[in-house]
MARTORDO-269386 format. One record per residue (C-alpha): x, y, z; residue in three letters. Coordinates in Angstrom, 1 decimal. Layout:
% residues N
REC        X        Y        Z   res
REC        X        Y        Z   Ala
...
***
This chain:
% residues 274
REC        X        Y        Z   res
REC    159.4    120.1    125.1   Unk
REC    157.0    117.3    125.5   Unk
REC    154.8    115.2    123.2   Unk
REC    152.0    114.3    125.6   Unk
REC    151.7    117.1    128.1   Unk
REC    151.9    120.8    128.6   Unk
REC    153.4    122.7    131.5   Unk
REC    151.7    125.9    132.4   Unk
REC    153.3    128.5    134.8   Unk
REC    151.4    131.0    136.8   Unk
REC    153.6    132.8    139.3   Unk
REC    155.3    130.2    141.5   Unk
REC    152.8    127.5    140.5   Unk
REC    153.5    125.0    137.7   Unk
REC    150.7    122.9    136.3   Unk
REC    151.5    119.7    134.4   Unk
REC    148.6    119.1    132.0   Unk
REC    148.4    115.6    130.7   Unk
REC    147.2    116.3    127.2   Unk
REC    145.7    113.2    125.6   Unk
REC    142.0    114.0    126.0   Unk
REC    141.1    111.8    123.0   Unk
REC    142.0    108.8    125.1   Unk
REC    141.0    110.3    128.5   Unk
REC    144.7    110.9    129.3   Unk
REC    145.4    107.2    129.4   Unk
REC    149.1    106.7    129.7   Unk
REC    151.6    104.9    127.5   Unk
REC    155.4    104.8    127.4   Unk
REC    155.6    108.3    126.1   Unk
REC    153.3    109.9    128.7   Unk
REC    155.2    108.0    131.4   Unk
REC    158.5    109.3    130.1   Unk
REC    157.2    112.8    129.7   Unk
REC    155.8    112.9    133.2   Unk
REC    159.1    111.7    134.7   Unk
REC    161.0    114.3    132.8   Unk
REC    158.5    117.1    133.8   Unk
REC    158.8    116.2    137.4   Unk
REC    162.6    116.3    137.2   Unk
REC    162.6    119.6    135.4   Unk
REC    160.2    121.3    137.8   Unk
REC    161.8    119.9    141.0   Unk
REC    165.1    121.5    139.9   Unk
REC    163.4    124.9    139.1   Unk
REC    163.8    127.2    142.1   Unk
REC    161.1    129.6    140.7   Unk
REC    158.5    126.8    141.1   Unk
REC    157.0    126.5    144.6   Unk
REC    154.0    124.2    144.0   Unk
REC    153.3    121.6    141.3   Unk
REC    149.8    120.7    140.2   Unk
REC    149.1    117.6    138.2   Unk
REC    146.0    117.8    135.9   Unk
REC    144.4    116.3    132.9   Unk
REC    142.9    118.0    129.8   Unk
REC    139.3    117.2    128.8   Unk
REC    136.6    115.4    130.7   Unk
REC    138.8    113.0    132.7   Unk
REC    141.9    113.2    134.8   Unk
REC    143.3    109.8    133.6   Unk
REC    141.6    106.5    132.6   Unk
REC    144.7    104.6    133.5   Unk
REC    146.7    102.5    131.0   Unk
REC    146.3    103.0    127.3   Unk
REC    144.6    100.0    125.6   Unk
REC    147.3     99.7    123.0   Unk
REC    149.9     99.7    125.7   Unk
REC    148.0     97.1    127.6   Unk
REC    147.8     95.0    124.4   Unk
REC    151.5     95.2    123.9   Unk
REC    152.1     94.3    127.5   Unk
REC    149.8     91.2    127.2   Unk
REC    151.7     90.0    124.2   Unk
REC    155.1     90.8    125.6   Unk
REC    157.5     88.6    127.6   Unk
REC    158.0     88.8    131.3   Unk
REC    161.2     90.7    130.7   Unk
REC    159.3     93.3    128.5   Unk
REC    156.6     93.7    131.2   Unk
REC    159.3     94.1    133.9   Unk
REC    160.9     97.0    131.9   Unk
REC    157.5     98.7    131.5   Unk
REC    156.6     98.2    135.2   Unk
REC    160.0     99.7    136.2   Unk
REC    159.5    102.7    134.0   Unk
REC    156.0    103.4    135.5   Unk
REC    157.4    102.8    139.0   Unk
REC    160.2    105.2    138.5   Unk
REC    157.9    107.9    137.3   Unk
REC    155.6    107.5    140.3   Unk
REC    158.6    107.6    142.6   Unk
REC    159.8    110.8    140.9   Unk
REC    156.3    112.4    141.4   Unk
REC    155.9    111.3    145.0   Unk
REC    159.5    112.2    145.9   Unk
REC    159.4    115.8    144.6   Unk
REC    160.9    118.3    147.1   Unk
REC    158.0    120.7    146.8   Unk
REC    154.3    120.3    147.4   Unk
REC    152.3    118.5    144.8   Unk
REC    148.5    118.6    144.2   Unk
REC    146.4    116.4    142.0   Unk
REC    143.5    118.2    140.3   Unk
REC    141.0    115.5    139.4   Unk
REC    137.8    115.5    137.3   Unk
REC    135.9    112.6    135.8   Unk
REC    137.7    109.3    135.7   Unk
REC    140.9    108.5    137.7   Unk
REC    141.0    104.8    137.2   Unk
REC    143.8    102.2    137.8   Unk
REC    147.0    104.1    137.3   Unk
REC    145.0    107.3    137.4   Unk
REC    144.2    106.5    141.0   Unk
REC    147.9    105.8    141.5   Unk
REC    148.8    109.3    140.1   Unk
REC    146.3    110.9    142.5   Unk
REC    147.7    109.0    145.5   Unk
REC    151.4    109.8    144.5   Unk
REC    150.7    113.5    144.9   Unk
REC    151.0    115.0    148.4   Unk
REC    147.3    116.1    148.3   Unk
REC    144.4    115.9    145.9   Unk
REC    141.3    118.0    145.1   Unk
REC    138.5    116.4    143.1   Unk
REC    135.2    117.6    141.6   Unk
REC    132.1    115.9    142.7   Unk
REC    131.9    113.9    139.4   Unk
REC    135.3    112.3    140.0   Unk
REC    135.4    108.5    140.1   Unk
REC    138.3    106.3    141.3   Unk
REC    139.1    102.6    141.1   Unk
REC    141.9    100.1    141.6   Unk
REC    140.5     98.2    138.7   Unk
REC    143.3     95.9    137.9   Unk
REC    141.8     92.6    139.1   Unk
REC    139.1     93.0    136.5   Unk
REC    141.9     92.4    133.9   Unk
REC    143.5     89.6    135.8   Unk
REC    146.4     91.7    137.1   Unk
REC    147.2     93.5    140.3   Unk
REC    147.7     97.2    141.3   Unk
REC    151.3     96.4    142.3   Unk
REC    153.2     99.5    141.2   Unk
REC    150.6    102.0    142.5   Unk
REC    150.2    100.1    145.8   Unk
REC    152.8    102.0    147.9   Unk
REC    151.0    105.3    147.2   Unk
REC    147.4    104.0    147.5   Unk
REC    148.3    102.2    150.7   Unk
REC    149.9    105.4    152.1   Unk
REC    146.7    107.2    151.4   Unk
REC    143.9    104.8    152.4   Unk
REC    145.7    102.2    154.6   Unk
REC    145.7     98.4    154.4   Unk
REC    142.1     97.8    155.6   Unk
REC    140.5     99.8    152.7   Unk
REC    143.1     98.5    150.3   Unk
REC    142.1     94.9    151.1   Unk
REC    138.6     95.7    149.9   Unk
REC    139.2     97.9    146.9   Unk
REC    142.3     96.0    145.5   Unk
REC    140.1     92.8    145.4   Unk
REC    136.7     94.2    144.5   Unk
REC    137.8     96.9    142.0   Unk
REC    134.7     98.8    143.0   Unk
REC    134.2    102.4    141.7   Unk
REC    134.9    104.9    144.4   Unk
REC    132.9    108.2    144.4   Unk
REC    134.6    111.5    145.2   Unk
REC    132.8    111.6    148.6   Unk
REC    133.9    108.1    149.4   Unk
REC    137.4    108.8    148.3   Unk
REC    137.6    111.7    150.7   Unk
REC    136.2    109.6    153.5   Unk
REC    138.9    107.0    153.1   Unk
REC    141.7    109.4    152.7   Unk
REC    142.4    109.1    149.0   Unk
REC    141.6    112.8    148.4   Unk
REC    141.5    115.9    150.6   Unk
REC    138.7    118.0    149.2   Unk
REC    135.6    117.7    147.0   Unk
REC    134.3    120.6    145.0   Unk
REC    131.5    121.4    142.6   Unk
REC    132.5    120.7    139.0   Unk
REC    132.8    124.4    138.2   Unk
REC    134.7    125.1    141.4   Unk
REC    137.7    122.7    140.9   Unk
REC    140.2    125.4    140.1   Unk
REC    139.1    127.4    143.1   Unk
REC    139.5    124.4    145.3   Unk
REC    143.1    123.9    144.0   Unk
REC    143.8    127.6    144.6   Unk
REC    142.6    127.4    148.2   Unk
REC    145.3    124.7    148.8   Unk
REC    147.9    126.6    146.9   Unk
REC    147.6    129.8    148.9   Unk
REC    148.7    128.5    152.3   Unk
REC    151.4    126.4    150.6   Unk
REC    153.0    129.5    149.1   Unk
REC    153.0    131.1    152.6   Unk
REC    155.2    128.3    153.9   Unk
REC    159.0    128.2    153.8   Unk
REC    160.4    126.2    150.9   Unk
REC    163.2    124.4    152.6   Unk
REC    161.0    123.7    155.7   Unk
REC    158.4    122.1    153.4   Unk
REC    161.0    119.9    151.9   Unk
REC    162.3    119.0    155.3   Unk
REC    158.7    118.3    156.4   Unk
REC    158.3    115.8    153.6   Unk
REC    161.5    114.1    154.5   Unk
REC    160.5    114.0    158.2   Unk
REC    157.2    112.2    157.3   Unk
REC    159.1    109.6    155.2   Unk
REC    161.7    109.1    157.9   Unk
REC    159.4    108.5    160.9   Unk
REC    156.3    106.9    159.4   Unk
REC    155.7    103.5    161.0   Unk
REC    158.6    103.8    163.5   Unk
REC    158.1    103.2    167.2   Unk
REC    158.3    106.2    169.5   Unk
REC    161.6    105.2    171.0   Unk
REC    164.9    106.9    171.9   Unk
REC    166.1    106.6    168.3   Unk
REC    163.1    108.3    166.9   Unk
REC    163.2    111.0    169.6   Unk
REC    166.8    111.7    168.8   Unk
REC    166.1    111.8    165.1   Unk
REC    163.3    114.3    165.4   Unk
REC    165.3    116.5    167.8   Unk
REC    168.2    116.6    165.4   Unk
REC    165.9    117.5    162.5   Unk
REC    164.4    120.5    164.3   Unk
REC    167.8    121.7    165.5   Unk
REC    169.2    121.5    162.0   Unk
REC    166.3    123.4    160.5   Unk
REC    166.4    126.1    163.2   Unk
REC    170.0    126.7    162.3   Unk
REC    169.3    127.3    158.6   Unk
REC    169.2    130.8    157.2   Unk
REC    165.5    130.3    156.4   Unk
REC    164.8    129.1    159.9   Unk
REC    166.6    132.0    161.5   Unk
REC    164.9    134.5    159.3   Unk
REC    161.4    132.9    159.8   Unk
REC    161.7    133.3    163.6   Unk
REC    163.2    136.8    163.3   Unk
REC    160.4    137.9    160.9   Unk
REC    157.7    136.7    163.3   Unk
REC    159.3    138.6    166.2   Unk
REC    159.9    141.7    164.1   Unk
REC    156.4    141.6    162.6   Unk
REC    157.6    141.6    159.0   Unk
REC    157.2    139.2    156.1   Unk
REC    159.9    136.5    155.9   Unk
REC    162.4    136.6    153.1   Unk
REC    160.7    133.9    151.1   Unk
REC    157.5    136.0    150.9   Unk
REC    159.4    139.2    150.1   Unk
REC    160.8    137.5    147.0   Unk
REC    157.6    135.7    146.0   Unk
REC    156.5    136.1    142.3   Unk
REC    153.1    137.7    141.8   Unk
REC    150.5    135.7    140.0   Unk
REC    150.1    137.0    136.5   Unk
REC    149.2    135.7    133.1   Unk
REC    150.1    132.1    132.6   Unk
REC    152.6    130.8    130.0   Unk
REC    152.9    127.3    128.7   Unk
REC    155.5    124.9    127.5   Unk
REC    153.7    123.5    124.5   Unk
REC    153.9    120.0    123.1   Unk
REC    156.1    119.2    120.1   Unk
***
């Protein structure tokens, strides 16, 4: 049970709803801890195939809670380090989930909200969404979110936006790689569903292995070591029960096992806040 979020299950899809609309889902220590725990819980749940991160109300997340920022400004360097480590750990837990993750974004996704969007595997935003790495306006830097934002937009765009703190429209965010799709405001859920459908058709362990593959080879030269690593990964995956069944299902013109056991979409149920 969580104090600042709700988990909604619909078939094999779990949606984590940040539920602090009165402060535009700005995060404090409690929301960070709840998000970390929710990611751990859903990653360990074999009935969950896809995880969606969303925010209740008009905005996805306005970033850091003002009271949290005030406490940080008044705290020691050791206190700030503890807070930063907590936030970094949560982002790593979200980014490192073994199953696909989608950010569902409307309204503001500022500062750490941009970081949450970038830490997910993919993101869908409504046309009214707005992003910013706004930290320099407050005399700080987007350090903890930087690995994920850099992964999404690359160093050239980061050099601009980390220093300028400009607002980034949904269309611009898609152009620079921060998000994958832009939808009309009233079509956001349909846009998320359009990503979920092909994800549910894929093999779960192959998707996990694909995420591990990207992490292992990004930035590496195409040398003998990389070639050997990739060869071993495909050989290992082909030898799994899932790999063998997937090929056999294709040849036999039947659904693979992971689709035969798929849960139908039905009425949602939620894990409420306490």
